[in-house]
N, C-alpha and C positions, 0 to 999 in steps of 0.2 A: 509769194508774199503772205504771210499770219503776221495780224497786228490784233496784240493782248494790251489794254491800257489796264492799270495795277491804278487803285483808288487807295491811298490809305486814310482812315479815319480816326480820331480818336472820339474816346466816348464824349459825347455834345455836352453834357455836363461837366468836364472834366476839361476838355480844348479849351483853349485863347486862357491859361490861367492867367497870361502877362498881359490879359486886359482890365481883369477880376480890379483893378481901382477905376475905372471905367463907367464900367458893365455888371451885373448884378449877374450871379449864376442860371437864373433863369432867362437875361437878354441873351451869354452868352452862348446858353442852350439853340433858343430859336435863332440867335446868328450863324452858328454852327450847321444847324436843319439846314438855313435856308442858302450856305455854299456851297453843299453838299447836296443840294436841290438842283442850282447850277447849277454844279459842275456836270452832272446827270443829265441834265436837260443839252448841254454843250455837247455831250458824247454823244448822243441820241441820232442816229438816222447817217452816222457817217456811213458812207461804204466801203474807207478805207480799213475800218474795225472791226474787226470778225467777233473779237470778248469786249465785255470790259467786266472787272471783278475787283472788285471795294475790299478791301482787308481791314477786319474793325471788332470790337466780341461788342458795340453798341448797341441794344436789342430795334433802338427806335431809328440806324440806322440802314442794317443790317433790312426792316419794313421798307423801308424807302425804298431801297435800289432793288431789290425784287419784285416793287412795283411796277417797277422803268424796268423790269424785264431783264438784267443785267445779275451778272453771280456774285456772291458773296464768298466770303472765307474767313471762317470765324479765327479770331487770337487763343488762342490755348487761356492766359490768362492775365490779370490787370496791372502782372509784372514784363507783358514780354518787350520785347524788344523790338523796335520800328524796323533795325535794320534787317535783324532776322527774321521777321515776319514777310519783310518784303523780299530778302531771300528764298524764303518756304514761298510765297504768290509766285515768284519769276519762277523757282522751278515745278510747279503746276500744271504754268503756263507754256517750258518748254516742251515739260511732257505731254504735255495734248497739241504738241506740235508747234508752237508761236516759234517763228524766227526773227519777230522784232516784239520789243514791251518798249514802253511809256509809261513813266514811273510819272502820276500827276496827282498831290497831294491838294486838297479839297479846299481849300484858303484863299483862292483867285476870283475875289467878287467880278473883275473884268473881263473873265470869259465869257467867251462865244462861241456856235459853232466855226464861226469862219477863222480865230483863232486857230481851234484844233485841225483845220482844212489846212491851212498857210504855215504849220508846223508840220504837218507830214508832207506837204509839198515837196519838203525841204529834203526830203532824205534819198539817202542817196545808193551804193551797193552796198553792202555789208564784205568786213566787220565795219559801224559807221557807230557814231555816239554825238548826240544834238544835244546838248544843254543852255537851256535856259535859266539863268543868274535870276535874284532876287535886285529889285534895284540899287542896294546897295554894293550888290556881287560880292553876298557870304554866302545865302542859301541858296540850294536848289530846286528850282520851280518847276521846270519838268525834264526828266532824262529820256531823251527816244536814245534809245540801240539796239543792237545787232552784232552777233548772237545777243539775245536773253542775257547771259551767263560773261559778255563782254567785260565787268566790270563789279567787282564787289561794291554792294552799297556802303555810303557813308554819310549816310544824310544826319542832320546835327551843325553845330556849329562849324563854319568854315567849309564843309560839303562844295560849295564849286568849286574852290583851289583845290581841295583836296578832288575831287572826280576828275579836275581837267590832270592835273600833277597823275592820277595814275593811268592815265590813257595815254599820256607822254609818253611814263614808263613802259607801259606795254604796248606802245609804236603804233598807239592805235589811232585813224584819222576820227580829228575832234572839231566838231564843228560849233560856235558860241552863238544861242537866237538872242538879239535883242528886239523884243516884244511887248511891247507898255501895258498889253492886258498880263502877260505875262510873269512882269516884272513887279504888279503888287501882290503883293501878300499880306494877308491883319494878324500880326502879333503881337505888336505895341499899339498904345495911345496917340502915337503921329502917321501909323498908315491910317489911322480912321480920317483923323485928319487929311489926310495929303486925297484920301479917295473925296470926301466931302467937297474939297477943292476942286479937284476935277471935274467935281455933278457927271458923273458917268456911272453913276452905282448899278448896278444891277441883281443887287441883295439890300434886302429890308434891313438898316441899321437902324436898331434904339436911340432916339432924338434927344432922348431924355440924360444925356450922357455929365456928368459930374464935370 
């Protein structure tokens, strides 16, 4: 088994635009940097992971990733589509010998090395699809699959349901993973409030929010 983890990252200053009502552009950039740093830390040292590749066009994200010793794949331009970028990354991984890929967005503040280890312990034989939804069961916060081209990527609104439906239509075994560390992503102000209530922050959240 050869596993590649693919982490898509928006430009730090453009990511998390739905938090613009409570965080300034500079605060959002700092948050996105901290989230990526936390994600890379969670992926470091896991012996089941052969390669980590961050897909981005942000120079700071590229620098941080390379400092951690991981690969980068630069998106073509600012209009690059997420799903097309992930398809390109999965193709690169498969061409390099990957038999499994894990798509892991970089906005999971509760992510820890133990979260990754627990997720990977649940994979079985190929073909297989493991999907971790967000806490609203709308988005996809982790997609682990073998082979790397088992599904067409449909990240965006209702991606969890789209990925599950697609797996069922292709008659692929699909397993839904419920893990609190994978369920919480930071998209809207309510997510920040929820994180603060949990008192389990693993990244620095600006405290002077309006």
